[in-house]
C-alpha positions as MATLAB code, in Angstrom:
seq = 'XXXXXXXXXXXXXXXXXXXXXXXXXXXXXXXXXXXXXXXXXXXXXXXXXXXXXXXXXXXXXXXXXXXXXXXXXXXXXXXXXXXXXXXXXXXXXXXXXXXXXXXXXXXXXXXXXXXXXXXXXXXXXXXXXXXXXXXXXXXXXXXXXXXXXXXXXXXXXXXXXXXXXXXXXXXXXXXXXXXXXXXXXXXXXXXXXXXXXXXXXXXXXXXXXXXXXXXXXXXXXXXXXXXXXXXXXXXXXXXXXXXXXXXXXXXXXXXX';
ca = [
      19.534  -28.066  -29.474;
      21.203  -25.223  -28.154;
      20.382  -21.519  -29.138;
      23.082  -19.634  -30.429;
      23.997  -15.930  -28.939;
      21.939  -14.380  -31.727;
      18.550  -16.575  -30.987;
      19.006  -15.199  -26.825;
      19.517  -11.889  -28.109;
      16.561  -12.615  -30.425;
      14.271  -13.715  -28.086;
      15.253  -11.445  -24.906;
      14.852   -8.406  -27.065;
      11.603   -9.266  -28.152;
      10.764  -10.171  -24.636;
      11.656   -6.276  -24.251;
       9.557   -4.855  -26.721;
       6.389   -6.959  -25.184;
       7.006   -5.446  -21.836;
       7.930   -1.772  -22.875;
       4.316   -1.838  -24.529;
       2.952   -2.920  -21.327;
       4.747   -0.796  -19.467;
       3.820    2.431  -21.558;
       0.038    0.902  -20.904;
       0.876    1.083  -17.186;
       2.291    4.890  -17.501;
      -0.904    6.242  -18.533;
      -2.736    5.278  -15.283;
      -0.264    7.439  -13.961;
       0.363    8.144  -10.041;
      -3.784    6.884   -9.736;
      -2.811    3.463   -8.304;
      -0.624    4.755   -5.918;
      -3.369    6.965   -4.764;
      -5.867    4.736   -4.590;
      -3.588    2.589   -2.615;
      -3.374    5.608   -0.408;
      -6.645    6.399    0.139;
      -7.619    2.578    1.042;
      -4.687    2.610    3.573;
      -5.739    5.790    4.891;
      -9.189    4.735    5.123;
      -7.977    1.430    6.728;
      -6.159    3.686    9.434;
      -9.404    5.364   10.103;
     -11.491    2.789   10.667;
      -9.249    0.946   13.223;
      -9.408    4.548   15.278;
     -13.315    4.581   15.180;
     -13.409    1.216   16.265;
     -11.100    1.908   19.101;
     -13.287    5.293   19.923;
     -16.255    2.399   19.939;
     -14.640    0.126   21.896;
     -13.757    3.177   24.300;
     -17.127    4.407   24.703;
     -18.472    0.991   25.674;
     -16.015    0.775   28.340;
     -16.628    4.183   29.742;
     -20.310    2.887   29.489;
     -19.846   -0.411   31.012;
     -17.940    1.464   34.179;
     -20.838    3.745   34.394;
     -23.249    0.882   34.604;
     -21.093   -0.717   37.500;
     -20.872    2.200   39.460;
     -24.507    2.706   38.951;
     -24.715   -0.730   40.386;
     -22.593   -0.105   42.935;
     -24.672    2.790   44.192;
     -27.343    0.315   44.709;
     -25.391   -1.780   46.714;
     -24.704    1.137   48.897;
     -28.233    2.294   49.285;
     -29.098   -0.997   49.798;
     -26.627   -1.202   53.068;
     -27.612    2.422   53.843;
     -31.397    1.175   54.410;
     -30.481   -2.075   56.302;
     -27.901    0.210   58.852;
     -30.358    2.527   59.394;
     -32.833   -0.432   60.064;
     -30.321   -1.903   62.827;
     -29.414    1.411   64.089;
     -33.013    1.901   65.200;
     -32.391   -1.741   67.488;
     -28.952   -0.529   68.858;
     -28.112   -1.506   72.506;
     -25.234    0.762   73.402;
     -23.403    3.880   72.102;
     -20.564    1.408   70.258;
     -22.685   -0.810   68.169;
     -24.468    2.974   67.235;
     -21.217    4.175   66.162;
     -20.027    1.052   64.396;
     -23.870    1.351   62.554;
     -23.020    5.343   61.964;
     -19.604    4.793   60.527;
     -20.526    1.926   57.971;
     -23.269    4.664   56.938;
     -20.867    7.256   55.997;
     -18.627    4.935   54.713;
     -21.665    4.156   52.225;
     -22.347    7.717   51.479;
     -18.832    8.302   50.820;
     -19.021    5.420   48.106;
     -22.177    6.841   46.710;
     -20.273   10.453   46.115;
     -17.378    8.736   44.607;
     -19.470    6.848   41.860;
     -21.343    9.618   40.982;
     -18.207   11.484   40.535;
     -16.960    8.497   38.050;
     -20.248    8.473   36.528;
     -19.676   11.993   35.538;
     -16.004   11.796   34.544;
     -17.009    8.902   32.884;
     -19.729   10.812   30.647;
     -17.873   13.690   29.752;
     -14.834   11.377   28.504;
     -17.962    9.638   26.724;
     -18.875   13.047   24.728;
     -15.553   14.008   23.998;
     -14.685   10.168   22.490;
     -18.341   10.825   20.837;
     -17.153   14.198   19.128;
     -14.211   12.545   18.161;
     -15.762    9.625   16.399;
     -18.538   12.164   15.383;
     -15.257   14.263   13.105;
     -13.177   11.339   11.924;
     -16.590   10.169   10.485;
     -17.247   12.955    8.661;
     -13.200   12.896    7.522;
     -13.480    9.082    6.950;
     -16.776    9.800    4.646;
     -15.155   12.651    2.679;
     -11.936   10.557    1.759;
     -14.357    7.396    0.834;
     -15.995   10.086   -1.622;
     -12.119   10.885   -2.980;
     -11.431    6.993   -2.879;
     -14.720    6.235   -5.198;
     -13.830    8.907   -7.826;
     -10.162    7.862   -8.036;
     -11.382    3.897   -8.435;
     -13.936    5.154  -10.578;
     -11.507    6.740  -12.798;
      -8.931    4.310  -12.937;
     -11.355    1.257  -13.780;
     -12.319    3.427  -16.514;
      -8.581    3.749  -17.783;
      -8.401   -0.225  -16.928;
     -10.823   -1.321  -18.924;
     -10.107    0.882  -21.961;
      -6.941   -1.187  -21.891;
      -7.845   -4.302  -20.426;
      -7.922   -6.223  -23.839;
      -4.766   -5.125  -25.484;
      -3.076   -5.397  -21.707;
      -4.190   -9.219  -21.528;
      -3.333   -9.569  -25.078;
       0.322   -8.361  -24.395;
       0.476  -10.267  -21.040;
       0.020  -13.564  -22.916;
       2.731  -12.674  -25.426;
       4.952  -11.796  -22.358;
       4.074  -15.288  -20.708;
       5.158  -16.966  -24.280;
       7.779  -14.732  -24.822;
       9.856  -15.205  -21.509;
       9.326  -19.318  -21.689;
      11.846  -18.802  -24.790;
      14.762  -17.029  -22.675;
      16.756  -19.221  -20.754;
      16.425  -18.907  -16.784;
      19.790  -17.399  -16.031;
      19.225  -14.861  -18.784;
      15.592  -14.178  -17.927;
      16.513  -13.608  -13.653;
      19.455  -10.991  -15.048;
      16.670   -9.515  -17.524;
      14.225   -8.990  -14.654;
      16.701   -7.784  -12.441;
      17.773   -4.963  -14.808;
      14.441   -4.222  -15.310;
      13.644   -3.473  -11.381;
      16.798   -1.072  -11.257;
      15.918    0.865  -14.631;
      13.672    4.078  -14.272;
      12.236    3.367  -17.651;
      11.862   -0.179  -17.387;
      14.863   -0.976  -20.183;
      16.808   -3.879  -19.726;
      17.530   -4.712  -23.289;
      18.677   -1.676  -25.924;
      20.026   -1.283  -29.213;
      23.311    0.987  -29.931;
      22.044    4.083  -31.971;
      23.653    6.485  -32.953;
      26.763    5.157  -31.427;
      25.373    5.278  -28.046;
      23.440    2.819  -25.754;
      19.757    3.245  -25.988;
      19.313    3.072  -22.160;
      22.269    5.373  -20.866;
      23.303    7.156  -23.881;
      26.903    6.676  -23.322;
      29.269    6.221  -25.970;
      29.622    2.574  -27.142;
      33.234    2.818  -29.004;
      33.879    0.951  -32.549;
      35.080   -2.098  -31.880;
      32.811   -2.670  -29.166;
      29.974   -1.761  -31.693;
      31.743   -4.280  -34.121;
      31.504   -7.285  -31.249;
      27.628   -6.014  -30.913;
      27.209   -6.779  -34.466;
      28.575  -10.246  -34.765;
      26.517  -11.568  -31.467;
      28.728  -13.807  -30.613;
      28.285  -13.219  -27.356;
      26.216  -11.327  -24.725;
      27.813   -8.001  -24.279;
      26.664   -5.470  -21.939;
      27.081   -1.628  -21.629;
      30.102   -0.461  -19.264;
      27.933    2.324  -17.832;
      24.788    0.968  -17.266;
      24.773   -2.820  -17.573;
      21.496   -3.173  -20.139;
      21.994   -5.749  -22.147;
      23.026   -4.486  -25.779;
      20.837   -6.316  -28.721;
      22.380   -5.354  -32.030;
      23.409   -1.599  -33.553;
      21.224    0.598  -35.487;
      22.980    2.129  -38.483;
      22.628    5.719  -39.919;
      23.363    5.183  -43.956;
      23.153    7.529  -46.390;
      20.642    6.390  -49.139;
      20.053    8.798  -52.437;
      21.243   11.891  -49.906;
      18.255   10.873  -47.281;
      19.693    9.769  -44.227;
      17.436    6.320  -43.340;
      18.104    3.900  -40.409;
      18.780    0.132  -40.880;
      18.838   -2.044  -38.119;
      21.941   -4.557  -38.818;
      21.040   -8.327  -38.197;
      24.036   -9.984  -38.713;
      24.604  -13.169  -37.209;
];
């Protein structure tokens, strides 16, 4: 059996009431969830930079090892050429060996220079690594405190939030898909999360713009879905103010 407009409005308004209570729980947490996420992202960035620093250090140390191996190879060649130089048969052979000795000596000097330069770079990178590690350690302490604070708040409301979430899941099943999609879209664009409101004191309960009397009459009848012409929120009903024994009291109309 198809639901009447009144039933649809009651179902979606009930969903709004549940979601508003969930919103109130989330609001208590304030900016803590975002702060925790920001700190986690910041620390992840530090970890990436630390990994790069360590990779750079490893690369420079690898270069130093290679340069030292090159020096050993050059020293072996020098020893070999010196032995050959003792047995040369003419000046041309002597000059050729001498050039090779000079070349290997130059290779050793260049390698030693490169080793020194790499050593300086390693020291710089280690300094950067130590500085960043200290900063990350401090930020990790901040994160631990924020998470502890957030966990405490979440634990205090966990039971109620779980119950409300269960009620939300049941309530949204009673709302037709098209209306539920509109509701979700309106909620996403509303700062206070209100997609369904009552007309209070002649004004929209969401944006507080005046709702004309004739439109209020249509809303009371609940024969069609009516949205606020200013903010687009669904208007579920009208709350009237009536005089009873000289005292103002509010009474929510529920005319079909």
